[in-house]
Every structure is written in C-alpha cells, then in structure tokens.
C-alpha positions as CSV (number, residue, x, y, z in Angstrom):
1,M,27.2,225.1,40.3
2,E,23.8,225.8,38.7
3,W,23.0,223.4,35.9
4,E,20.6,223.8,32.9
5,V,19.1,220.8,31.1
6,V,18.8,220.7,27.4
7,I,16.1,218.4,26.0
8,G,15.1,217.3,22.5
9,L,12.6,214.7,21.6
10,E,12.3,212.3,18.7
11,I,8.6,211.2,18.5
12,H,7.6,208.2,16.5
13,A,3.9,208.4,15.3
14,Q,2.5,205.4,13.6
15,L,0.6,206.5,10.6
16,A,-3.0,205.4,10.4
17,T,-2.8,203.7,7.0
18,K,-4.6,200.4,6.4
19,S,-1.5,198.9,4.8
20,K,2.2,199.1,5.4
21,I,4.5,201.8,3.9
22,F,6.1,199.6,1.2
23,S,3.8,196.6,1.0
24,G,0.1,195.7,0.9
25,A,0.2,193.8,4.2
26,A,-2.3,195.0,6.9
27,T,-1.4,197.1,9.9
28,A,-4.2,195.9,12.3
29,Y,-3.1,195.6,15.9
30,G,-3.4,192.4,18.0
31,T,-3.3,189.7,15.4
32,A,-1.3,186.5,15.9
33,P,2.5,186.8,15.6
34,N,3.9,186.8,12.0
35,T,0.4,186.7,10.3
36,Q,0.8,190.2,8.8
37,A,4.3,190.0,7.5
38,C,4.5,189.5,3.7
39,A,7.5,188.7,1.5
40,V,8.3,192.4,1.1
41,D,8.3,192.9,4.9
42,L,10.5,189.8,5.3
43,G,13.0,191.0,2.8
44,M,12.8,187.9,0.7
45,P,15.0,187.8,-2.4
46,G,13.6,189.4,-5.6
47,V,10.8,191.5,-3.9
48,L,10.6,195.3,-4.4
49,P,9.1,197.9,-2.1
50,V,6.3,200.2,-3.4
51,L,5.7,203.4,-1.5
52,N,2.2,203.9,0.0
53,K,0.9,207.2,-1.3
54,E,-1.4,207.7,1.8
55,A,1.7,207.7,4.1
56,V,3.1,210.5,2.0
57,R,-0.2,212.5,2.1
58,M,-0.3,212.1,6.0
59,A,3.3,213.3,6.4
60,V,2.7,216.4,4.2
61,K,-0.5,217.1,6.2
62,F,1.5,217.1,9.5
63,G,4.1,219.4,7.9
64,T,1.6,222.0,6.7
65,A,0.0,222.0,10.2
66,I,3.2,223.1,11.9
67,D,4.1,225.6,9.2
68,A,7.1,223.5,8.1
69,H,8.9,223.5,4.8
70,I,7.7,220.6,2.6
71,A,10.5,219.2,0.4
72,P,9.5,219.2,-3.3
73,R,12.0,216.3,-3.6
74,S,12.7,213.8,-0.8
75,V,14.7,210.6,-0.9
76,F,14.5,207.3,0.9
77,A,17.7,205.9,2.3
78,R,18.8,202.5,3.8
79,K,19.9,202.7,7.4
80,N,22.1,199.7,8.0
81,Y,22.1,197.7,11.2
82,F,21.8,194.2,12.3
83,Y,19.1,193.0,14.8
84,P,16.9,189.9,15.0
85,D,13.7,191.9,14.3
86,L,15.1,193.6,11.2
87,P,15.0,190.8,8.6
88,K,16.5,192.8,5.7
89,G,19.5,194.0,7.7
90,Y,18.5,197.6,7.0
91,Q,15.7,199.9,7.7
92,I,14.2,202.1,5.0
93,S,14.2,205.7,6.3
94,Q,15.1,209.2,5.2
95,F,18.3,210.9,6.0
96,E,19.7,213.9,4.1
97,L,16.5,214.9,2.3
98,P,13.4,214.3,4.5
99,I,9.9,215.1,3.4
100,V,9.2,217.7,6.1
101,G,11.8,220.3,7.0
102,A,12.0,223.0,9.7
103,G,8.7,224.0,11.4
104,H,7.5,224.9,14.9
105,L,4.9,224.3,17.6
106,D,3.8,226.6,20.5
107,I,3.3,225.0,23.9
108,E,1.6,226.4,27.0
109,L,3.6,226.6,30.2
110,E,2.2,226.2,33.7
111,D,2.4,229.9,34.4
112,G,0.1,230.6,31.4
113,S,2.8,231.8,29.0
114,S,3.7,230.1,25.8
115,K,6.9,228.9,24.3
116,R,7.8,228.1,20.7
117,I,9.6,224.7,20.1
118,G,11.3,224.3,16.9
119,V,10.8,221.1,14.8
120,T,14.0,220.2,13.0
121,R,12.4,217.7,10.6
122,A,9.9,214.9,10.2
123,H,10.7,211.9,8.0
124,L,9.0,208.8,6.9
125,E,10.4,205.4,7.7
126,E,9.3,201.8,8.3
127,D,9.1,200.2,11.7
128,A,11.0,197.2,12.7
129,G,9.5,194.0,14.1
130,K,9.3,193.1,17.8
131,S,11.5,190.9,20.0
132,L,9.5,188.8,22.5
133,H,11.3,187.7,25.6
134,E,8.4,186.2,27.7
135,D,7.3,182.5,27.5
136,F,10.3,181.3,25.5
137,H,12.3,179.8,28.4
138,G,15.6,181.6,27.9
139,L,15.0,182.3,24.2
140,T,13.7,185.3,22.2
141,G,10.8,185.1,19.8
142,V,10.5,187.5,16.9
143,D,7.1,188.9,15.7
144,L,7.4,190.7,12.4
145,N,3.8,192.0,12.2
146,R,5.1,195.5,12.9
147,A,7.9,195.3,10.3
148,G,7.1,197.8,7.6
149,T,4.5,199.7,9.5
150,P,4.7,203.4,8.5
151,L,6.1,205.8,11.0
152,L,6.6,209.6,11.0
153,E,9.6,210.4,13.1
154,I,9.3,214.0,14.4
155,V,12.5,215.5,15.6
156,S,12.5,218.5,17.8
157,E,15.1,221.2,18.2
158,P,16.8,221.0,21.7
159,D,14.6,223.8,22.9
160,M,13.1,222.3,26.0
161,R,14.5,223.2,29.5
162,S,12.5,221.0,31.8
163,A,10.8,217.6,31.9
164,K,7.4,219.5,32.2
165,E,8.2,221.4,29.0
166,A,9.0,218.1,27.2
167,V,5.7,216.6,28.4
168,A,3.8,219.7,27.2
169,Y,5.4,219.5,23.8
170,M,4.8,215.7,23.5
171,K,1.1,216.2,24.5
172,K,0.8,218.9,21.9
173,I,2.1,216.7,19.2
174,H,-0.1,213.8,20.4
175,S,-3.2,216.1,20.3
176,L,-2.2,217.4,16.8
177,V,-1.7,214.0,15.1
178,R,-5.1,212.9,16.4
179,Y,-6.8,216.1,15.2
180,L,-5.2,215.5,11.8
181,E,-6.4,211.8,12.0
182,I,-3.0,210.6,10.8
183,C,-2.3,208.6,14.0
184,D,-4.5,207.1,16.7
185,G,-2.1,208.1,19.4
186,N,-2.5,204.8,21.2
187,M,0.6,204.7,23.5
188,Q,-0.3,201.3,25.0
189,E,-0.2,199.8,21.5
190,G,3.0,201.5,20.6
191,S,1.4,203.9,18.0
192,F,2.9,206.9,19.7
193,R,6.3,206.8,21.5
194,C,9.4,208.9,21.9
195,D,13.1,208.9,22.5
196,A,14.4,211.7,24.8
197,N,17.9,213.3,24.3
198,I,19.1,214.9,27.5
199,S,22.3,216.8,28.3
200,M,23.4,219.2,31.0
201,R,25.5,222.4,30.9
202,P,26.5,225.0,33.4
203,K,23.9,227.8,33.4
204,G,24.9,230.6,31.0
205,Q,27.1,228.3,28.8
206,K,26.1,228.2,25.1
207,E,27.8,225.0,24.1
208,F,25.8,221.8,24.7
209,G,26.9,219.0,27.0
210,T,27.2,215.3,26.0
211,R,23.8,213.9,25.6
212,A,22.3,210.5,26.5
213,E,19.3,209.2,24.7
214,I,16.5,207.4,26.5
215,K,14.7,205.0,24.2
216,N,11.1,204.0,23.7
217,L,9.1,206.0,26.3
218,N,5.4,205.2,25.8
219,S,3.6,207.4,28.4
220,F,3.6,211.0,29.4
221,R,4.3,210.0,33.0
222,F,7.3,207.9,32.1
223,V,8.7,210.7,30.0
224,E,8.7,213.1,32.9
225,R,10.0,210.5,35.4
226,A,12.8,209.3,33.0
227,I,14.0,212.8,32.2
228,N,14.1,213.9,35.8
229,I,16.0,210.7,36.8
230,E,18.5,211.2,33.9
231,I,19.0,214.9,35.0
232,E,19.9,213.7,38.5
233,R,22.2,211.0,37.2
234,Q,24.1,213.4,34.9
235,I,24.4,216.2,37.5
236,D,25.9,213.6,40.1
237,I,28.5,212.5,37.5
238,L,29.5,216.0,36.5
239,E,29.7,217.3,40.1
240,E,32.0,214.4,41.0
241,G,34.3,215.4,38.2
242,G,33.3,212.7,35.8
243,T,32.1,212.9,32.2
244,V,28.8,211.9,30.7
245,N,29.1,209.1,28.1
246,Q,27.2,209.6,24.8
247,E,25.0,206.4,24.9
248,T,21.6,205.0,24.5
249,R,19.7,204.2,27.8
250,L,16.5,202.4,28.8
251,Y,14.1,203.6,31.4
252,D,13.0,200.9,33.9
253,S,9.6,202.0,35.3
254,A,9.6,199.3,37.9
255,K,12.8,200.4,39.5
256,N,12.4,204.1,38.4
257,E,15.9,204.3,37.0
258,T,17.7,204.5,33.6
259,R,20.4,202.0,32.6
260,S,22.9,201.8,29.8
261,M,21.8,199.9,26.7
262,R,24.6,200.6,24.2
263,S,27.0,203.4,23.1
264,K,25.3,206.0,21.0
265,E,25.7,205.5,17.3
266,E,26.5,208.3,14.9
267,A,25.0,208.6,11.4
268,F,28.1,207.2,9.8
269,D,27.7,204.0,11.9
270,Y,24.6,203.3,10.0
271,R,26.2,203.7,6.5
272,Y,23.2,205.6,5.1
273,F,22.9,205.6,1.3
274,P,19.9,206.2,-1.0
275,D,17.7,203.2,-1.5
276,P,18.3,202.0,-5.1
277,D,14.8,200.3,-5.1
278,L,12.8,203.5,-4.5
279,L,12.5,206.6,-6.6
280,P,12.7,210.1,-5.1
281,V,9.3,211.5,-3.9
282,E,8.5,214.6,-6.0
283,L,5.7,216.9,-5.0
284,T,4.4,220.0,-6.8
285,S,3.2,223.1,-5.2
286,E,-0.3,222.1,-6.3
287,D,0.1,218.7,-4.5
288,I,1.1,220.4,-1.3
289,E,-1.7,223.0,-1.6
290,E,-4.3,220.4,-2.2
291,I,-3.3,218.6,1.0
292,R,-3.2,221.8,2.9
293,K,-6.8,222.4,2.0
294,T,-7.8,219.2,3.9
295,L,-6.5,220.4,7.2
296,P,-9.2,220.5,9.9
297,E,-9.6,223.4,12.4
298,L,-6.4,222.9,14.4
299,P,-6.3,222.9,18.3
300,H,-4.9,226.4,18.7
301,Q,-7.5,227.8,16.2
302,K,-10.4,225.9,18.0
303,K,-9.2,227.1,21.4
304,E,-9.3,230.7,20.1
305,R,-12.8,230.3,18.7
306,F,-14.0,228.6,22.0
307,T,-12.7,231.6,23.9
308,N,-14.1,234.3,21.6
309,S,-17.4,232.6,20.6
310,F,-18.4,230.9,23.9
311,G,-16.8,233.3,26.3
312,L,-14.7,230.5,28.0
313,T,-11.5,231.1,30.0
314,A,-8.3,230.2,28.2
315,Y,-7.9,227.4,30.7
316,D,-11.3,225.8,30.0
317,A,-10.9,226.3,26.3
318,G,-7.5,224.6,26.5
319,V,-8.9,221.6,28.4
320,L,-11.9,221.3,26.0
321,T,-9.7,221.4,22.9
322,S,-7.1,219.0,24.2
323,S,-8.6,216.3,22.1
324,R,-10.7,216.4,19.0
325,E,-13.3,214.0,20.5
326,L,-13.7,216.2,23.6
327,A,-14.0,219.4,21.6
328,D,-16.7,217.9,19.3
329,F,-18.6,216.5,22.3
330,F,-18.6,219.9,24.0
331,E,-19.9,221.6,20.9
332,N,-22.7,219.1,20.6
333,V,-23.6,219.7,24.3
334,V,-23.7,223.4,23.6
335,I,-26.0,223.0,20.7
336,S,-28.3,220.6,22.6
337,S,-28.4,222.9,25.7
338,G,-29.7,225.8,23.7
339,N,-26.2,227.5,23.6
340,E,-25.7,227.5,27.4
341,S,-21.9,227.4,26.7
342,K,-20.5,228.4,30.1
343,L,-22.8,225.9,32.0
344,A,-21.9,223.3,29.4
345,A,-18.2,223.9,29.9
346,N,-18.6,223.6,33.7
347,W,-20.4,220.3,33.4
348,V,-18.2,218.8,30.7
349,T,-14.9,219.7,32.5
350,G,-16.4,218.9,35.9
351,D,-18.8,216.1,36.6
352,F,-18.7,214.5,33.1
353,M,-14.9,214.2,32.9
354,A,-14.7,213.1,36.5
355,A,-17.1,210.3,35.8
356,L,-15.1,209.2,32.7
357,N,-11.9,209.1,34.8
358,K,-13.6,207.2,37.6
359,A,-14.9,204.6,35.2
360,G,-11.6,204.5,33.3
361,I,-13.2,204.9,29.9
362,E,-12.6,207.1,26.8
363,I,-15.1,209.7,25.8
364,T,-16.1,207.6,22.7
365,K,-17.4,205.0,25.2
366,S,-19.4,207.4,27.3
367,P,-22.8,206.2,28.4
368,V,-23.9,209.8,28.5
369,S,-24.4,211.3,25.0
370,A,-23.9,215.0,24.3
371,E,-27.6,215.3,23.5
372,H,-28.6,213.9,26.9
373,L,-26.2,216.1,28.8
374,G,-27.2,219.1,26.8
375,G,-30.9,218.4,27.5
376,M,-30.2,218.2,31.3
377,I,-28.3,221.5,31.1
378,Q,-31.4,223.0,29.5
379,R,-33.4,222.0,32.5
380,I,-31.0,223.7,34.9
381,A,-31.0,226.8,32.7
382,D,-34.8,227.1,32.7
383,N,-35.0,226.4,36.5
384,T,-36.8,223.1,36.1
385,I,-34.1,221.5,38.3
386,S,-31.4,223.0,40.5
387,G,-27.7,222.4,40.1
388,K,-27.8,220.0,43.1
389,I,-30.7,218.0,41.8
390,A,-28.9,217.9,38.4
391,K,-26.2,215.7,39.9
392,Q,-28.9,213.1,40.7
393,V,-30.2,213.4,37.2
394,F,-26.8,213.1,35.6
395,E,-26.1,209.9,37.7
396,A,-29.4,208.4,36.5
397,I,-28.6,209.3,32.8
398,W,-25.1,207.7,33.3
399,N,-26.9,204.5,34.6
400,G,-29.0,204.3,31.5
401,E,-32.3,205.4,33.0
402,G,-33.3,207.7,30.1
403,D,-33.0,211.3,29.2
404,A,-33.3,214.2,31.7
405,D,-37.0,214.9,31.1
406,T,-37.9,211.2,31.6
407,I,-35.9,211.0,34.9
408,I,-37.2,214.3,36.3
409,E,-40.8,213.2,35.6
410,K,-40.4,209.6,36.9
411,K,-38.5,210.7,40.1
412,G,-40.5,213.8,40.8
413,L,-37.5,216.0,40.8
414,K,-39.0,219.2,39.3
415,Q,-37.9,222.3,41.2
416,I,-40.4,224.1,43.4
417,T,-40.5,227.8,42.1
418,D,-43.8,228.7,43.6
419,S,-42.9,231.6,46.0
420,S,-46.0,231.2,48.1
421,A,-45.3,227.4,48.7
422,I,-41.7,228.2,49.7
423,E,-42.8,231.0,51.9
424,A,-45.2,228.7,53.8
425,I,-42.4,226.2,54.4
426,I,-40.1,229.0,55.6
427,D,-42.7,230.4,57.9
428,E,-43.2,227.0,59.5
429,I,-39.4,226.5,59.9
430,I,-39.0,229.9,61.6
431,A,-41.9,229.2,63.9
432,N,-40.5,225.7,64.9
433,N,-37.0,227.1,65.6
434,P,-37.5,230.3,67.8
435,A,-34.1,230.0,69.6
436,Q,-32.2,229.9,66.3
437,T,-34.3,232.7,64.9
438,E,-33.5,234.9,67.9
439,Q,-29.8,234.1,67.8
440,Y,-29.7,234.9,64.1
441,R,-31.5,238.2,64.6
442,S,-29.0,239.0,67.5
443,G,-26.1,238.9,65.0
444,K,-25.2,235.2,64.6
445,D,-25.2,235.4,60.8
446,K,-23.7,231.9,60.4
447,L,-27.1,230.5,61.4
448,F,-28.5,231.6,58.0
449,G,-27.0,228.3,56.6
450,F,-29.1,226.4,59.2
451,F,-32.3,227.8,57.8
452,V,-31.3,227.2,54.2
453,G,-30.5,223.6,55.0
454,Q,-33.8,223.1,56.9
455,T,-35.8,224.6,54.0
456,M,-34.0,222.4,51.4
457,K,-34.5,219.3,53.6
458,A,-38.2,220.1,53.9
459,T,-38.5,220.5,50.1
460,Q,-36.3,217.4,49.4
461,G,-33.9,219.7,47.7
462,K,-36.5,220.8,45.1
463,A,-36.8,224.5,46.2
464,N,-35.1,227.0,43.9
465,P,-32.0,228.0,45.9
466,A,-32.0,231.5,44.8
467,Q,-35.6,232.0,45.9
468,V,-34.9,230.3,49.2
469,N,-32.0,232.7,50.0
470,S,-34.0,235.7,49.0
471,L,-37.2,234.8,50.9
472,L,-35.2,233.7,54.0
473,K,-33.4,237.0,54.1
474,K,-36.7,238.9,53.8
475,K,-38.4,236.8,56.6
476,L,-35.5,236.6,59.0
477,N,-34.6,240.3,58.8
478,K,-38.1,241.5,59.7
C-alpha cells in the first residue's frame, strides 16, 4: 500500500523581551540556576501576574507579517498539569481565544515551486522551568530561571507532506521571527524549538490517521531525522496490521530513534479555564495598525527586490535573504563595491560564506567587513586584480592584514594589463616551446591550456586572463 504522511508543527519561539511575560524578572540566558525566578514565577501565595505589553506587541507583529487575523479580544487561560518544573501547578497560556488567528506562509520546495502552509493560530504563554538530570547522583534538580519566559506558540495546519517540507516551513518561520526581531532564534539555547505531529494515511484517503507527537526538537537536522524515523515506525506498525497509539514521543539523537514518553493528552485533560487574575487583552484597530507600520521589509519582499533591482537569480536572492544579517551584509557589499551586485552575490554566497562555515562563526563575528569585501570587489571590476589573485587578497583581509588596496600594494599583486609586456612574455614562451607550438598548430587544441598556464606562471598570476587568452590565440594561430 502507498502511504501519505501528514505533518503539522507547533513551534515555540521565545520572545526577545528583557523581562518575563507576567513578572519583572530578567530573561538573560546562562545565569546561575534559580537566580532569575521571582515570587510571581515561583507561584508564591498572594502574588499576581501583570502582562508584559511588549510580548503582546511582538505577537501582533508576527500575526500581521503572516496576514493573520488579530483578535480584538483574547483571553489567558490556566492549563493545569503537575510537573516538578511547574511550581504553580498550572501554566498560563491561551486556549479558546488566542491573540493571533488563521494566517499563512509560503515555502519554497526543492523543485523551485512554492506551497502555502496554513497557520492555525499563534498564542502567548509562559515557559516552564527546566529539570536537570546530570550531576545529581540519581536525583533531579529544578532550575526555574526559564519559568515565566514569554513564548509565542505557532501552530500550523497539517499541510506538510514530507520531512523536507516541514524543515522548509520551520526555516521560514525561523527566518521571519529573526527579521521581525521578536526572537533571536538560538536553537542551542532553547529560544526556538518545535513539536512535530505526524500521522500516516493510505494515499487518496481524506481522513487523517492517528497522530504521534515528537516533543522538543531543537535543530533542523533533528526535525528531518525524527520525522523520517517516525514515518518508518508508523508504516511498519500499520503494514503489520497494528494500530498507532496517540502518544507523545521523544527523539533520541544518539540512537536515532523515537521512544514513547506518555499517552497524548487531550484539551480536557488540562482542565483549561480563563485565568481569574488576568483581564482579557483588548486591541483596537488603531493599535493593530500602529504595530503593522513597524514591520520591516519581509524576507519574500526583500527577495523580490534583490531579484528585480540587482538582477540576481531567484536561488541567489533566496540564499542572500535567508537571514536579515546576511541580506544587510550583502547590500553593504554592493554599495561598497560601486554597485557590482552580481560579482558581490558570487563572492558573498561563495568564498565568504565558505570561510564562515569553515571557521564555524556567525556573520556578525566575521573578520571581513562588508566595506572591505566591497572594496576588493571594486578592484576586480576595474581590473586592478584578477579573480584568482582576489582569493589571495580575500585570505589576507580575513587574516587581518588590512584592506584590499593596502594588501595589493604591499604584496605587489596589481594585475598586468600592459599588452606589450604580456606579448613579450608570450613570444618568449612560444619560442621556448617549439614542439608544443607545432602540435597546437597541427590541431591539438588542448595544448592551449598549457600556454595559458605558462604565461600566468611567468607573470606570477598577475596578467589579465582575458588579455592572455586573446593575445595567445592571435599569436598561436598565425
């Protein structure tokens, strides 16, 4: 039987507020355990939550960016469950009346086509604390620093039909929240993670199968692996005549397998009810419009502009707009290069990004500034250096030896463009290699590369390649 996978994602984006969603405690990462948990976060008797206005603004900003319905009235609810890292015995979330309603996001598929993924809702909630299992000799420690950290839970429609589609959607959300500056997207620190809901059905069937949820996936690679492993597991069960249990599972990256965590709870298991300590959030159309005006140029808009204004391919424009930092860097390179946009795109997506990847550093920590890279590209464009020599210059800039002009001057890398000087070198090479010259003129065209190589060697790579090719053809074809 042919099977079709149905996938929906619940993405948790930690909002980049300086304080928590219902208290004034800080949200800084990496502090000593339990040093950023105040009386409100601990659920101490007599304390009351106060909603962080900035968290509301960020949620609305996200909603407007995905063309979603923004609720003029949304309500916070208590989600009741008991766990050591949830000191109140309930989590403040939103249930029936979330702040962001139905919206959508378009993703690009591998074949170049696009697909629209529906967003069911996005609601505000507080994070729980964290259970620590290491270094406690059979015991579990509880760190409540994260308790009360503001989250935006973004729930998709079950519109994805492969692990690759799920990853493309997750990457698009990741890029968007960073463009909007509402989440830093740091997956290692838990600022951006997702739960994947996966079910199988026979191809052509409209009804959904029983789904399993894989919790807390914190890398794109793990999302793809976990979904594919779960697809295989469910197909094996169904083809053996069994039934898939509705449950919550965990992905073990070391063993590359999913394992059962607990049976899947339904909404009624959590006994949701409106939080009596918090008033409904009421937004006017003017409030929403004011936030909408703060939207930056969004990734798809920037991609379209890069394609139209800079003449880039859709692929290059997609790569360069994948993050706001990379897009800004590229635009500054273009400005510094004298608007050599295509050459700038080739260098940024090629040698520059390769160097970042090799060094394992983010673009914000790059030792090569946009101005220095743009200055080097100017020297390629005006024929001061060749593309090959530029690689030496780039490496020297990376190593902190100065800007392009300083390095070219200091190392004597200026390109030879004097035709008479190049001709003299070519005449000498032809005279010193009579056998190869005769073979070339007898029809062995591949020997042309030999003469190019000899000329570039004699000029230490400084001769203009286009001139070398032109003059060699002229001389050899006499």
